[in-house]
C-alpha positions, 0 to 999 in steps of 0.5 A: 500500500502506498503512502497516498492511499486514503486512510479509510481504506487502510484496513479494507480486505478486498475480494479474492477471485478464484485463482487462474494459474497458467503454469499447466493445463488445469481442469478448472472447477473453481470459479463456477464458469460454464464448461460450454461455449456461448451459443452459435447465435452469440458467436455469429453476432460478434462479427468483424463488422461489429468489431470494426465499430469499437471506435464508437461508444456503446449505447449507454441505455442498452436499449436493445438488450433491455427490450429483449430481457423485458420481453423474456421475463414479462416486464416493461423496459422500465423494470430492467437494469443492465450492467457490467456483471452482477457484481457491478449491480451489487455494488450500485445497490450497496451505494443506493440502498445502504448508508449511515441510516440504513445498514445491511444484513446478509448471511455470514457464510455467503458471497464474499463481495457482500462483506467487501462492499459493506466495508468499502462504504462503511456500512453497518453490517449484520452478518447472520449465522447460518444454521448448523446444516448451513441453511438460512433461518428466514426468521432471522431476517424478519423486521430487520430494519435494514437492507437485506441481501441474500444469494439464492441459491446461496454460495458456497453452500448451494442451498435454496430458499423457496419462493414462499420463504422469500415472500415471508421475508418481503412481507416482514420488511416492507420498508426496506429493500430485499435484494435476492441474488439469483446468479445460480437460479437456473440450475434447479431453483425457482426464481422469485422474479415474478414477485416484483409485480407484487413487491416494490421493495424487491430487487432481483439480480441475475447474471449472464456468467453462469447458465448463459456461458458469458462469464468473460463478457461481464454482463448482468441484469436486475429486475425491480420496480420502476423506481428502484431501477431509476435509483440504480440508473442514477448511480450508474450514470453518475459513475460510468454510463458506458460500463457495458461494451458494444460486444457484450451488449450484442452477445447479451442480445443474442443469448436471450434469442437462443434460450433453448441452447442454454436450457439444454446446457443447464440440464447437462450440468444438472445431470453432471452434478447428480453423477458427481454427487453419487460418485463422491458419496460412494467415496466417503464425501458428504455435501449439501443439497446444492441447486447451483452449478457447484457442490459443497463437499467434505471428506470424512477422513481428509481435511479440505485444504489437503484435498484442494492441494492434492487435486491442484497438484494433479491438474484439478482446481477446486475452491477452498475457503479459509473461514473456520466454519467451512474450512473442511469443505471445498466448492467444486464447480460442475463441468462436463461429465468428462471433466467430472470423471477427471475429478473422480479419477484424481480423488481415487488416486488421492484416496488410494495413496492415503490408504482410505480408498473405497 
């Protein structure tokens, strides 16, 4: 840190993305990316003619993409916000809906950026412990008196709240924003987006990074009441109005136009998830009931960090966390069935050498 850094950020602990080593060819099961390429429609949309227009600014209103999203989800364009990945939207939401008069509440074990944004903006944060089985007790969020942020399914556990549970949280917090982060909802969960029609305090945040195979495009969207969307637009246009590049806008439009491709890929990932769960259980692993494109697993004889390191040495990357409550677990992204078989083979080798093979 330089001597010029503002003192207010001196103790800030930044978000740490999943590692991206380049020293060898890895099977990457650590960052919850899709193992599949974008649809043909997306690839065709990114053509030389469009690339030749990169000397021009993109449309700051993202009109074409908003129109497609509005039609896809059954809302008006005024109910849609798009930005540079869902992380960008979360950032804007913390700026817009949290301050010295309104703190924030979120699960203690969840997406790491919630904690970072709270610290970045000096927001009073209430981190709510999960139950022993890592599930969320919705009663902990009743009458919170602050903005509520919940990932559903939660990360890194993959556990899901029902739409009825989310309604109960909304009903108990009518004077505060409830932000539901649905980054992983397309892998077996039921979206609460239709509740936006009923609740003016609901903000649903989605991403193109997971089920729509566009992590590299950095594209996210939110659905909410017209007034909440106006709040987010005010923050966006006060910071970086051109925050989505021309190519990502085109990719996003084409992705919405090729829904069936992404539905089929999500089904493949869910099938690979079930295959992996079955095989890991045979080998002494226990795990949460994940509705995401990852599983959260631990072994009954080998610690989580050791498994992570031994897999890495064999060319398989998974995500290990150092928090005490979850240090025995690893989060394993679901890839293709072939990639998951590579994982299983590597685990068999580890277990054999530890003398605890099945």
